[in-house]
C-alpha positions, -999 to +999 in steps of 0.1 A: +812+208-157+847+221-155+872+227-183+892+195-173+862+173-178+854+191-211+889+183-224+888+148-213+853+142-231+869+157-264+899+133-260+875+103-252+852+113-281+882+114-304+896+080-294+862+063-296+855+079-331+888+068-344+880+033-336+843+035-344+837+026-308+806+034-286+802+039-249+775+032-224+774+042-187+760+028-155+763+051-127+754+049-090+768+075-067+774+099-099+736+097-104+740+105-142+768+131-140+790+111-162+763+108-190+754+144-187+792+154-191+795+131-222+765+145-238+774+180-230+797+177-262+780+184-294+779+154-316+782+128-288+753+108-304+781+094-326+797+074-299+775+078-267+748+051-267+733+057-234+731+048-196+714+036-166+715+054-132+716+023-111+713+039-075+692+009-061+705-026-058+673-037-076+683-016-106+718-029-106+703-064-104+673-061-127+685-037-153+724-046-155+722-082-145+745-080-114+739-111-095+721-105-060+748-128-046+775-104-056+757-073-040+750-095-008+785-108-006+808-079-015+783-048-010+770-024-036+803-005-032+828-029-044+850-040-073+828-071-080+796-049-085+813-022-104+827-048-130+791-063-129+776-029-137+803-023-164+800-055-183+761-055-178+756-020-192+781-028-222+761-060-231+726-046-226+734-014-246+754-033-271+782-008-268+819-013-275+828-001-240+809+001-207+817+019-175+805+012-140+806+037-111+796+028-075+808+045-043+798+065-012+796+103-021+784+110+015+781+130+037+766+098+053+767+062+046+805+056+052+819+027+076+856+020+085+857-005+058+842+017+031+846+054+042+827+082+024+850+092-007+854+054-018+844+050-053+850+019-075+852+024-113+852-003-137+856-003-176+845-032-197+852-039-233+858-071-254+894-074-240+882-076-203+873-056-175+897-031-154+885-019-120+901+008-098+894+020-064+896+058-055+894+075-022+882+110-029+881+140-005+855+168-003+817+172+001+794+151-020+795+173-050+834+171-050+835+134-047+810+130-076+829+155-097+862+137-091+848+104-100+836+117-132+872+129-140+886+095-128+861+075-150+869+097-182+906+092-174+903+053-171+881+053-204+907+072-224+935+048-210+913+018-218+903+030-254+940+036-260+938+075-266 
């Protein structure tokens, strides 16, 4: 990963460790890139619990508890589903903080309502869930990398670093 991501992970690790907090991740369009970025840092086992690559809707439902009705009504790439993923992974992994990422990395799969580059990122903790929509540019790799940077930034903001 790039230097910005490495710096953000170090900041996140410091914030989580200072609060004796833990993180779990539920990733769709990033395909495990956030988890890999977090565990690239030595000592991440102190604060990183684990994650789920919830690429299919069935995994979002069965493994994370996202209701099928939410997926059917809002679509897999939505605020509702991102929030469900974040809260589901937090509860199932018994972590302090959970993050859910769902989006359209491209190059195909976009629509006028949900274009390629749309990514929803949600962060859940005992204080609630905050979700943000992002519209990233570039190829599939660029969208995924930008989503990881954004997720790390949101996590740091949420944890209070």
